[in-house]
Backbone and ligand atoms as CSV (ligand in chain L), in Angstrom:
chain,resi,resn,atom,element,x,y,z
A,1,UNK,N,N,32.610,21.909,-11.421
A,1,UNK,CA,C,31.522,21.151,-10.803
A,1,UNK,C,C,31.564,19.708,-11.288
A,2,UNK,N,N,31.348,18.800,-10.355
A,2,UNK,CA,C,31.383,17.378,-10.719
A,2,UNK,C,C,30.160,17.033,-11.556
A,3,UNK,N,N,30.382,16.267,-12.602
A,3,UNK,CA,C,29.250,15.829,-13.433
A,3,UNK,C,C,28.364,14.871,-12.647
A,4,UNK,N,N,27.052,14.964,-12.837
A,4,UNK,CA,C,26.166,13.975,-12.180
A,4,UNK,C,C,26.204,12.593,-12.850
A,5,UNK,N,N,26.894,12.505,-13.967
A,5,UNK,CA,C,27.039,11.182,-14.591
A,5,UNK,C,C,27.775,10.251,-13.637
A,6,UNK,N,N,27.469,8.962,-13.715
A,6,UNK,CA,C,28.111,8.046,-12.761
A,6,UNK,C,C,28.062,6.607,-13.231
A,7,UNK,N,N,28.898,5.802,-12.596
A,7,UNK,CA,C,28.868,4.348,-12.773
A,7,UNK,C,C,28.538,3.748,-11.420
A,8,UNK,N,N,27.594,2.847,-11.382
A,8,UNK,CA,C,27.333,2.082,-10.161
A,8,UNK,C,C,27.967,0.719,-10.386
A,9,UNK,N,N,29.008,0.423,-9.639
A,9,UNK,CA,C,29.714,-0.835,-9.850
A,9,UNK,C,C,28.907,-2.013,-9.311
A,10,UNK,N,N,28.950,-3.096,-10.047
A,10,UNK,CA,C,28.290,-4.299,-9.551
A,10,UNK,C,C,29.085,-4.826,-8.353
A,11,UNK,N,N,28.384,-5.463,-7.443
A,11,UNK,CA,C,29.025,-5.991,-6.230
A,11,UNK,C,C,28.257,-7.232,-5.811
A,12,UNK,N,N,28.919,-8.377,-5.876
A,12,UNK,CA,C,28.239,-9.620,-5.525
A,12,UNK,C,C,27.059,-9.835,-6.450
A,13,UNK,N,N,25.904,-10.069,-5.859
A,13,UNK,CA,C,24.695,-10.298,-6.652
A,13,UNK,C,C,23.916,-8.998,-6.849
A,14,UNK,N,N,24.555,-7.855,-6.522
A,14,UNK,CA,C,23.842,-6.581,-6.628
A,14,UNK,C,C,24.768,-5.473,-7.078
A,15,UNK,N,N,24.612,-4.306,-6.476
A,15,UNK,CA,C,25.392,-3.128,-6.859
A,15,UNK,C,C,25.833,-2.367,-5.625
A,16,UNK,N,N,26.970,-1.677,-5.758
A,16,UNK,CA,C,27.472,-0.845,-4.657
A,16,UNK,C,C,26.410,0.166,-4.218
A,17,UNK,N,N,26.199,0.236,-2.928
A,17,UNK,CA,C,25.309,1.249,-2.334
A,17,UNK,C,C,23.859,1.174,-2.816
A,18,UNK,N,N,23.468,0.050,-3.385
A,18,UNK,CA,C,22.057,-0.140,-3.737
A,18,UNK,C,C,21.503,-1.232,-2.833
A,19,UNK,N,N,20.694,-0.816,-1.887
A,19,UNK,CA,C,20.157,-1.738,-0.891
A,19,UNK,C,C,18.975,-2.496,-1.481
A,20,UNK,N,N,19.030,-3.832,-1.525
A,20,UNK,CA,C,17.837,-4.551,-2.015
A,20,UNK,C,C,16.655,-4.304,-1.082
A,21,UNK,N,N,15.506,-4.020,-1.698
A,21,UNK,CA,C,14.305,-3.742,-0.910
A,21,UNK,C,C,13.244,-4.788,-1.229
A,22,UNK,N,N,12.238,-4.782,-0.385
A,22,UNK,CA,C,11.079,-5.615,-0.710
A,22,UNK,C,C,10.472,-5.119,-2.011
A,23,UNK,N,N,9.997,-6.025,-2.792
A,23,UNK,CA,C,9.370,-5.719,-4.078
A,23,UNK,C,C,8.223,-4.738,-3.897
A,24,UNK,N,N,7.315,-5.065,-3.003
A,24,UNK,CA,C,6.179,-4.215,-2.696
A,24,UNK,C,C,5.930,-4.326,-1.208
A,25,UNK,N,N,5.472,-3.275,-0.624
A,25,UNK,CA,C,5.277,-3.319,0.824
A,25,UNK,C,C,3.866,-3.751,1.206
A,26,UNK,N,N,2.960,-3.753,0.256
A,26,UNK,CA,C,1.569,-4.133,0.545
A,26,UNK,C,C,1.239,-5.475,-0.089
A,27,UNK,N,N,0.352,-6.214,0.561
A,27,UNK,CA,C,-0.245,-7.382,-0.073
A,27,UNK,C,C,0.596,-8.634,0.037
A,28,UNK,N,N,-0.009,-9.731,-0.351
A,28,UNK,CA,C,0.654,-11.034,-0.285
A,28,UNK,C,C,0.459,-11.777,-1.596
A,29,UNK,N,N,0.315,-10.994,-2.662
A,29,UNK,CA,C,0.012,-11.587,-3.960
A,29,UNK,C,C,1.269,-11.808,-4.797
A,30,UNK,N,N,2.412,-11.961,-4.123
A,30,UNK,CA,C,3.671,-12.240,-4.810
A,30,UNK,C,C,4.517,-13.063,-3.844
A,31,UNK,N,N,5.599,-13.636,-4.362
A,31,UNK,CA,C,6.442,-14.451,-3.483
A,31,UNK,C,C,7.914,-14.352,-3.893
A,32,UNK,N,N,8.755,-14.024,-2.928
A,32,UNK,CA,C,10.204,-14.109,-3.112
A,32,UNK,C,C,10.785,-13.134,-4.111
A,33,UNK,N,N,10.353,-11.880,-4.050
A,33,UNK,CA,C,10.829,-10.880,-5.021
A,33,UNK,C,C,11.566,-9.752,-4.286
A,34,UNK,N,N,12.771,-9.416,-4.768
A,34,UNK,CA,C,13.467,-8.237,-4.244
A,34,UNK,C,C,13.676,-7.226,-5.360
A,35,UNK,N,N,13.793,-5.966,-4.947
A,35,UNK,CA,C,13.924,-4.852,-5.885
A,35,UNK,C,C,15.225,-4.103,-5.603
A,36,UNK,N,N,16.010,-3.833,-6.652
A,36,UNK,CA,C,17.175,-2.966,-6.535
A,36,UNK,C,C,16.895,-1.754,-7.431
A,37,UNK,N,N,16.760,-0.600,-6.835
A,37,UNK,CA,C,16.476,0.591,-7.640
A,37,UNK,C,C,17.794,1.238,-8.041
A,38,UNK,N,N,18.097,1.179,-9.331
A,38,UNK,CA,C,19.388,1.678,-9.824
A,38,UNK,C,C,19.329,3.171,-10.127
A,39,UNK,N,N,18.345,3.582,-10.912
A,39,UNK,CA,C,18.214,4.996,-11.293
A,39,UNK,C,C,16.753,5.388,-11.142
A,40,UNK,N,N,16.529,6.437,-10.358
A,40,UNK,CA,C,15.157,6.759,-9.989
A,40,UNK,C,C,15.002,8.264,-9.740
A,41,UNK,N,N,14.073,8.624,-8.856
A,41,UNK,CA,C,13.743,10.030,-8.581
A,41,UNK,C,C,14.925,10.913,-8.164
A,42,UNK,N,N,16.001,10.270,-7.667
A,42,UNK,CA,C,17.126,11.103,-7.208
A,42,UNK,C,C,17.836,11.768,-8.387
A,43,UNK,N,N,17.503,11.365,-9.603
A,43,UNK,CA,C,18.061,11.996,-10.803
A,43,UNK,C,C,16.917,12.745,-11.501
A,44,UNK,N,N,16.807,14.053,-11.288
A,44,UNK,CA,C,15.624,14.785,-11.765
A,44,UNK,C,C,15.477,14.797,-13.285
A,45,UNK,N,N,16.561,14.614,-14.002
A,45,UNK,CA,C,16.490,14.669,-15.476
A,45,UNK,C,C,15.861,13.411,-16.072
A,46,UNK,N,N,15.779,12.341,-15.303
A,46,UNK,CA,C,15.288,11.078,-15.877
A,46,UNK,C,C,13.778,11.107,-16.074
A,47,UNK,N,N,13.353,10.683,-17.222
A,47,UNK,CA,C,11.917,10.487,-17.466
A,47,UNK,C,C,11.506,9.031,-17.269
A,48,UNK,N,N,12.481,8.223,-16.863
A,48,UNK,CA,C,12.200,6.793,-16.642
A,48,UNK,C,C,12.952,6.334,-15.399
A,49,UNK,N,N,12.559,5.185,-14.896
A,49,UNK,CA,C,13.239,4.555,-13.765
A,49,UNK,C,C,13.774,3.197,-14.199
A,50,UNK,N,N,14.967,2.888,-13.730
A,50,UNK,CA,C,15.612,1.617,-14.071
A,50,UNK,C,C,15.771,0.807,-12.786
A,51,UNK,N,N,15.096,-0.334,-12.739
A,51,UNK,CA,C,15.119,-1.176,-11.544
A,51,UNK,C,C,15.532,-2.600,-11.925
A,52,UNK,N,N,16.147,-3.290,-10.981
A,52,UNK,CA,C,16.445,-4.709,-11.162
A,52,UNK,C,C,15.610,-5.487,-10.152
A,53,UNK,N,N,14.931,-6.502,-10.637
A,53,UNK,CA,C,14.142,-7.359,-9.747
A,53,UNK,C,C,14.706,-8.768,-9.793
A,54,UNK,N,N,14.686,-9.418,-8.655
A,54,UNK,CA,C,15.080,-10.824,-8.648
A,54,UNK,C,C,14.003,-11.637,-7.939
A,55,UNK,N,N,13.570,-12.679,-8.623
A,55,UNK,CA,C,12.542,-13.575,-8.080
A,55,UNK,C,C,13.232,-14.875,-7.720
A,56,UNK,N,N,13.121,-15.278,-6.462
A,56,UNK,CA,C,13.794,-16.511,-6.050
A,56,UNK,C,C,13.093,-17.720,-6.666
A,57,UNK,N,N,13.807,-18.837,-6.683
A,57,UNK,CA,C,13.281,-20.067,-7.270
A,57,UNK,C,C,11.885,-20.368,-6.710
A,58,UNK,N,N,10.940,-20.557,-7.592
A,58,UNK,CA,C,9.576,-20.871,-7.172
A,58,UNK,C,C,8.714,-19.643,-6.898
A,59,UNK,N,N,9.327,-18.465,-6.937
A,59,UNK,CA,C,8.574,-17.244,-6.647
A,59,UNK,C,C,7.889,-16.667,-7.884
A,60,UNK,N,N,7.149,-15.593,-7.643
A,60,UNK,CA,C,6.436,-14.931,-8.750
A,60,UNK,C,C,6.127,-13.490,-8.364
A,61,UNK,N,N,5.998,-12.656,-9.392
A,61,UNK,CA,C,5.607,-11.261,-9.169
A,61,UNK,C,C,4.088,-11.193,-9.076
A,62,UNK,N,N,3.570,-10.033,-8.719
A,62,UNK,CA,C,2.110,-9.927,-8.613
A,62,UNK,C,C,1.469,-9.983,-9.997
A,63,UNK,N,N,0.297,-10.581,-10.044
A,63,UNK,CA,C,-0.506,-10.575,-11.270
A,63,UNK,C,C,-1.169,-9.201,-11.303
A,64,UNK,N,N,-0.836,-8.404,-12.328
A,64,UNK,CA,C,-1.294,-7.005,-12.314
A,64,UNK,C,C,-1.465,-6.461,-13.726
A,65,UNK,N,N,-2.116,-5.303,-13.786
A,65,UNK,CA,C,-2.195,-4.561,-15.046
A,65,UNK,C,C,-2.203,-3.079,-14.724
A,66,UNK,N,N,-1.760,-2.293,-15.701
A,66,UNK,CA,C,-1.679,-0.833,-15.534
A,66,UNK,C,C,-1.519,-0.203,-16.910
A,67,UNK,N,N,-1.750,1.109,-16.961
A,67,UNK,CA,C,-1.669,1.795,-18.261
A,67,UNK,C,C,-0.238,1.935,-18.757
A,68,UNK,N,N,0.718,2.079,-17.826
A,68,UNK,CA,C,2.097,2.287,-18.304
A,68,UNK,C,C,2.692,0.977,-18.834
A,69,UNK,N,N,3.484,1.066,-19.896
A,69,UNK,CA,C,4.139,-0.140,-20.423
A,69,UNK,C,C,5.413,-0.468,-19.648
A,70,UNK,N,N,5.900,-1.687,-19.824
A,70,UNK,CA,C,7.199,-2.097,-19.268
A,70,UNK,C,C,8.115,-2.512,-20.414
A,71,UNK,N,N,9.411,-2.229,-20.254
A,71,UNK,CA,C,10.405,-2.972,-21.025
A,71,UNK,C,C,11.264,-3.722,-20.009
A,72,UNK,N,N,11.530,-4.975,-20.310
A,72,UNK,CA,C,12.223,-5.870,-19.375
A,72,UNK,C,C,13.339,-6.595,-20.122
A,73,UNK,N,N,14.515,-6.661,-19.516
A,73,UNK,CA,C,15.631,-7.446,-20.061
A,73,UNK,C,C,16.034,-8.458,-18.992
A,74,UNK,N,N,16.032,-9.733,-19.370
A,74,UNK,CA,C,16.427,-10.777,-18.423
A,74,UNK,C,C,17.957,-10.755,-18.279
A,75,UNK,N,N,18.427,-10.681,-17.048
A,75,UNK,CA,C,19.879,-10.681,-16.805
A,75,UNK,C,C,20.381,-12.006,-16.258
A,76,UNK,N,N,19.529,-12.716,-15.509
A,76,UNK,CA,C,19.994,-13.938,-14.845
A,76,UNK,C,C,18.896,-14.990,-14.815
A,77,UNK,N,N,19.330,-16.229,-14.929
A,77,UNK,CA,C,18.427,-17.339,-14.669
A,77,UNK,C,C,17.431,-17.599,-15.782
A,78,UNK,N,N,16.393,-18.312,-15.396
A,78,UNK,CA,C,15.332,-18.688,-16.327
A,78,UNK,C,C,13.999,-18.570,-15.634
A,79,UNK,N,N,12.965,-18.475,-16.451
A,79,UNK,CA,C,11.622,-18.406,-15.883
A,79,UNK,C,C,10.613,-18.278,-17.001
A,80,UNK,N,N,9.505,-17.633,-16.682
A,80,UNK,CA,C,8.486,-17.426,-17.710
A,80,UNK,C,C,7.701,-16.173,-17.387
A,81,UNK,N,N,6.998,-15.686,-18.407
A,81,UNK,CA,C,6.124,-14.530,-18.208
A,81,UNK,C,C,4.766,-14.819,-18.831
A,82,UNK,N,N,3.726,-14.500,-18.077
A,82,UNK,CA,C,2.356,-14.544,-18.593
A,82,UNK,C,C,1.991,-13.133,-19.027
A,83,UNK,N,N,1.480,-13.000,-20.261
A,83,UNK,CA,C,0.971,-11.721,-20.746
A,83,UNK,C,C,-0.376,-12.004,-21.400
A,84,UNK,N,N,-1.457,-11.667,-20.716
A,84,UNK,CA,C,-2.813,-12.034,-21.133
A,84,UNK,C,C,-2.881,-13.524,-21.466
A,85,UNK,N,N,-3.135,-13.866,-22.725
A,85,UNK,CA,C,-3.325,-15.285,-23.077
A,85,UNK,C,C,-2.072,-15.990,-23.593
A,86,UNK,N,N,-0.918,-15.375,-23.338
A,86,UNK,CA,C,0.338,-15.972,-23.797
A,86,UNK,C,C,1.210,-16.265,-22.578
A,87,UNK,N,N,1.958,-17.358,-22.687
A,87,UNK,CA,C,3.015,-17.600,-21.703
A,87,UNK,C,C,4.289,-17.883,-22.472
A,88,UNK,N,N,5.385,-17.237,-22.075
A,88,UNK,CA,C,6.652,-17.379,-22.794
A,88,UNK,C,C,7.760,-17.726,-21.831
A,89,UNK,N,N,8.608,-18.683,-22.232
A,89,UNK,CA,C,9.788,-19.005,-21.441
A,89,UNK,C,C,10.810,-17.886,-21.603
A,90,UNK,N,N,11.587,-17.668,-20.561
A,90,UNK,CA,C,12.564,-16.574,-20.559
A,90,UNK,C,C,13.923,-17.080,-20.131
A,91,UNK,N,N,14.963,-16.519,-20.746
A,91,UNK,CA,C,16.338,-16.784,-20.318
A,91,UNK,C,C,17.153,-15.514,-20.496
A,92,UNK,N,N,18.394,-15.545,-20.020
A,92,UNK,CA,C,19.250,-14.350,-20.029
A,92,UNK,C,C,19.272,-13.688,-21.396
A,93,UNK,N,N,19.184,-12.388,-21.369
A,93,UNK,CA,C,19.241,-11.506,-22.545
A,93,UNK,C,C,17.934,-11.416,-23.317
A,94,UNK,N,N,16.952,-12.222,-22.977
A,94,UNK,CA,C,15.646,-12.038,-23.613
A,94,UNK,C,C,15.108,-10.654,-23.244
A,95,UNK,N,N,14.411,-10.060,-24.180
A,95,UNK,CA,C,13.861,-8.716,-23.984
A,95,UNK,C,C,12.349,-8.776,-24.157
A,96,UNK,N,N,11.640,-8.164,-23.247
A,96,UNK,CA,C,10.182,-8.287,-23.187
A,96,UNK,C,C,9.554,-6.902,-23.221
A,97,UNK,N,N,8.518,-6.746,-24.016
A,97,UNK,CA,C,7.712,-5.524,-23.977
A,97,UNK,C,C,6.318,-5.896,-23.469
A,98,UNK,N,N,5.894,-5.229,-22.431
A,98,UNK,CA,C,4.551,-5.458,-21.890
A,98,UNK,C,C,3.733,-4.211,-22.191
A,99,UNK,N,N,2.768,-4.371,-23.080
A,99,UNK,CA,C,1.963,-3.241,-23.564
A,99,UNK,C,C,0.998,-2.767,-22.475
A,100,UNK,N,N,0.511,-1.529,-22.599
A,100,UNK,CA,C,-0.441,-1.018,-21.618
A,100,UNK,C,C,-1.629,-1.960,-21.423
A,101,UNK,N,N,-2.039,-2.088,-20.163
A,101,UNK,CA,C,-3.237,-2.843,-19.760
A,101,UNK,C,C,-3.158,-4.348,-19.949
A,102,UNK,N,N,-1.972,-4.863,-20.238
A,102,UNK,CA,C,-1.791,-6.320,-20.322
A,102,UNK,C,C,-1.720,-6.898,-18.899
A,103,UNK,N,N,-2.479,-7.953,-18.657
A,103,UNK,CA,C,-2.328,-8.670,-17.381
A,103,UNK,C,C,-1.009,-9.451,-17.462
A,104,UNK,N,N,-0.134,-9.251,-16.484
A,104,UNK,CA,C,1.185,-9.887,-16.567
A,104,UNK,C,C,1.659,-10.406,-15.217
A,105,UNK,N,N,2.519,-11.424,-15.302
A,105,UNK,CA,C,3.118,-12.013,-14.096
A,105,UNK,C,C,4.379,-12.781,-14.493
A,106,UNK,N,N,5.461,-12.552,-13.750
A,106,UNK,CA,C,6.717,-13.274,-13.971
A,106,UNK,C,C,6.809,-14.431,-12.983
A,107,UNK,N,N,7.309,-15.555,-13.464
A,107,UNK,CA,C,7.470,-16.744,-12.629
A,107,UNK,C,C,8.913,-17.249,-12.718
A,108,UNK,N,N,9.502,-17.552,-11.561
A,108,UNK,CA,C,10.809,-18.228,-11.526
A,108,UNK,C,C,10.508,-19.718,-11.384
A,109,UNK,N,N,10.048,-20.320,-12.468
A,109,UNK,CA,C,9.481,-21.670,-12.423
A,109,UNK,C,C,10.338,-22.710,-13.140
A,110,UNK,N,N,11.636,-22.378,-13.296
A,110,UNK,CA,C,12.522,-23.313,-14.009
A,110,UNK,C,C,13.645,-23.812,-13.109
A,111,UNK,N,N,13.381,-23.859,-11.800
A,111,UNK,CA,C,14.375,-24.395,-10.868
A,111,UNK,C,C,15.535,-23.455,-10.599
A,112,UNK,N,N,15.394,-22.200,-10.957
A,112,UNK,CA,C,16.427,-21.205,-10.631
A,112,UNK,C,C,15.796,-19.835,-10.465
A,113,UNK,N,N,16.583,-18.927,-9.888
A,113,UNK,CA,C,16.080,-17.560,-9.705
A,113,UNK,C,C,15.974,-16.878,-11.076
A,114,UNK,N,N,15.147,-15.854,-11.135
A,114,UNK,CA,C,14.991,-15.075,-12.368
A,114,UNK,C,C,15.265,-13.612,-12.029
A,115,UNK,N,N,16.297,-13.038,-12.702
A,115,UNK,CA,C,16.647,-11.641,-12.438
A,115,UNK,C,C,16.484,-10.815,-13.694
A,116,UNK,N,N,15.877,-9.645,-13.576
A,116,UNK,CA,C,15.646,-8.832,-14.787
A,116,UNK,C,C,15.647,-7.349,-14.481
A,117,UNK,N,N,16.073,-6.590,-15.478
A,117,UNK,CA,C,15.937,-5.137,-15.436
A,117,UNK,C,C,14.546,-4.784,-15.903
A,118,UNK,N,N,13.937,-3.819,-15.252
A,118,UNK,CA,C,12.630,-3.346,-15.683
A,118,UNK,C,C,12.697,-1.820,-15.750
A,119,UNK,N,N,12.402,-1.303,-16.923
A,119,UNK,CA,C,12.484,0.137,-17.164
A,119,UNK,C,C,11.078,0.665,-17.387
A,120,UNK,N,N,10.712,1.649,-16.582
A,120,UNK,CA,C,9.341,2.182,-16.615
A,120,UNK,C,C,9.358,3.705,-16.650
A,121,UNK,N,N,8.234,4.277,-17.052
A,121,UNK,CA,C,8.062,5.724,-16.988
A,121,UNK,C,C,8.243,6.222,-15.557
A,122,UNK,N,N,8.802,7.406,-15.459
A,122,UNK,CA,C,8.908,8.016,-14.120
A,122,UNK,C,C,7.521,8.288,-13.527
A,123,UNK,N,N,6.655,8.887,-14.330
A,123,UNK,CA,C,5.291,9.174,-13.863
A,123,UNK,C,C,4.381,8.091,-14.436
A,124,UNK,N,N,3.827,7.289,-13.561
A,124,UNK,CA,C,3.068,6.123,-14.026
A,124,UNK,C,C,1.923,5.831,-13.072
A,125,UNK,N,N,0.923,5.166,-13.598
A,125,UNK,CA,C,-0.232,4.812,-12.780
A,125,UNK,C,C,0.116,3.620,-11.879
A,126,UNK,N,N,-0.659,3.500,-10.829
A,126,UNK,CA,C,-0.450,2.442,-9.857
A,126,UNK,C,C,-0.947,1.109,-10.429
A,127,UNK,N,N,-0.183,0.026,-10.277
A,127,UNK,CA,C,-0.673,-1.275,-10.759
A,127,UNK,C,C,-1.992,-1.667,-10.082
A,128,UNK,N,N,-2.869,-2.274,-10.861
A,128,UNK,CA,C,-4.141,-2.781,-10.337
A,128,UNK,C,C,-4.071,-4.306,-10.327
A,129,UNK,N,N,-4.607,-4.884,-9.278
A,129,UNK,CA,C,-4.694,-6.345,-9.194
A,129,UNK,C,C,-6.055,-6.726,-9.781
A,130,UNK,N,N,-6.088,-7.446,-10.897
A,130,UNK,CA,C,-7.385,-7.770,-11.498
A,130,UNK,C,C,-8.175,-8.755,-10.649
A,131,UNK,N,N,-9.480,-8.566,-10.615
A,131,UNK,CA,C,-10.351,-9.489,-9.895
A,131,UNK,C,C,-10.672,-10.709,-10.758
A,132,UNK,N,N,-11.346,-11.676,-10.166
A,132,UNK,CA,C,-11.667,-12.911,-10.893
A,132,UNK,C,C,-12.486,-12.648,-12.152
A,133,UNK,N,N,-13.420,-11.686,-12.082
A,133,UNK,CA,C,-14.284,-11.392,-13.223
A,133,UNK,C,C,-13.450,-10.855,-14.401
A,134,UNK,N,N,-12.583,-9.910,-14.074
A,134,UNK,CA,C,-11.714,-9.307,-15.087
A,134,UNK,C,C,-10.769,-10.366,-15.677
A,135,UNK,N,N,-10.219,-11.188,-14.820
A,135,UNK,CA,C,-9.326,-12.258,-15.291
A,135,UNK,C,C,-10.097,-13.177,-16.241
A,136,UNK,N,N,-11.321,-13.546,-15.850
A,136,UNK,CA,C,-12.135,-14.441,-16.663
A,136,UNK,C,C,-12.497,-13.861,-18.024
A,137,UNK,N,N,-12.657,-12.524,-18.074
A,137,UNK,CA,C,-13.001,-11.877,-19.347
A,137,UNK,C,C,-11.814,-11.821,-20.297
A,138,UNK,N,N,-10.603,-11.764,-19.745
A,138,UNK,CA,C,-9.417,-11.556,-20.585
A,138,UNK,C,C,-8.675,-12.861,-20.853
A,139,UNK,N,N,-8.520,-13.674,-19.804
A,139,UNK,CA,C,-7.714,-14.888,-19.965
A,139,UNK,C,C,-8.622,-16.067,-20.262
A,140,UNK,N,N,-8.514,-16.591,-21.464
A,140,UNK,CA,C,-9.352,-17.707,-21.931
A,140,UNK,C,C,-8.616,-19.035,-21.873
A,141,UNK,N,N,-7.291,-18.974,-21.741
A,141,UNK,CA,C,-6.488,-20.195,-21.785
A,141,UNK,C,C,-6.514,-20.906,-20.432
A,142,UNK,N,N,-6.985,-22.160,-20.430
A,142,UNK,CA,C,-7.011,-22.960,-19.196
A,142,UNK,C,C,-5.608,-23.117,-18.613
A,143,UNK,N,N,-4.654,-23.331,-19.513
A,143,UNK,CA,C,-3.259,-23.524,-19.100
A,143,UNK,C,C,-2.781,-22.297,-18.304
A,144,UNK,N,N,-3.149,-21.127,-18.776
A,144,UNK,CA,C,-2.701,-19.910,-18.096
A,144,UNK,C,C,-3.502,-19.665,-16.822
A,145,UNK,N,N,-4.783,-19.971,-16.859
A,145,UNK,CA,C,-5.581,-19.833,-15.645
A,145,UNK,C,C,-5.024,-20.717,-14.518
A,146,UNK,N,N,-4.500,-21.893,-14.911
A,146,UNK,CA,C,-3.887,-22.767,-13.910
A,146,UNK,C,C,-2.530,-22.247,-13.452
A,147,UNK,N,N,-1.881,-21.528,-14.345
A,147,UNK,CA,C,-0.502,-21.061,-14.071
A,147,UNK,C,C,-0.472,-19.852,-13.133
A,148,UNK,N,N,-1.399,-18.948,-13.312
A,148,UNK,CA,C,-1.317,-17.674,-12.588
A,148,UNK,C,C,-1.525,-17.859,-11.089
A,149,UNK,N,N,-0.874,-17.003,-10.329
A,149,UNK,CA,C,-1.004,-17.007,-8.864
A,149,UNK,C,C,-1.670,-15.704,-8.463
A,150,UNK,N,N,-2.683,-15.833,-7.609
A,150,UNK,CA,C,-3.424,-14.646,-7.212
A,150,UNK,C,C,-3.212,-14.361,-5.727
L,1,MN,MN,MN,3.809,-4.344,-13.915
């Protein structure tokens, strides 16, 4: 029997047989984000999912929070990430941990696209988009309030 182990070869700006999809199918609270799902539900043994996201120059992911944590590794380009009251510049190979319930948003705000792997639990809660009241209670930094896109 053939082993289910495998290599997905990189191809161009993506991977063989991995169709880039829209980041999210609902809402307009993000800009210029594509998703490549590398390892997901089709592998029943996995307790996590491994996805690659790319944010085009000037784009951003949704401002959101959820109980499940993220681990993120930057693979391409530069940008920044907002995590509650912190904003950090990002470049290739930087590794990010986003703790449960942190309000977060990635920005490709350095004149180039930002590409990153994001590894999450297989079973996870749905991201919530925080309202203005919730944002106001958590984010105290004026600089970050100006930075975030809703
Ligand atoms: Mn998230």
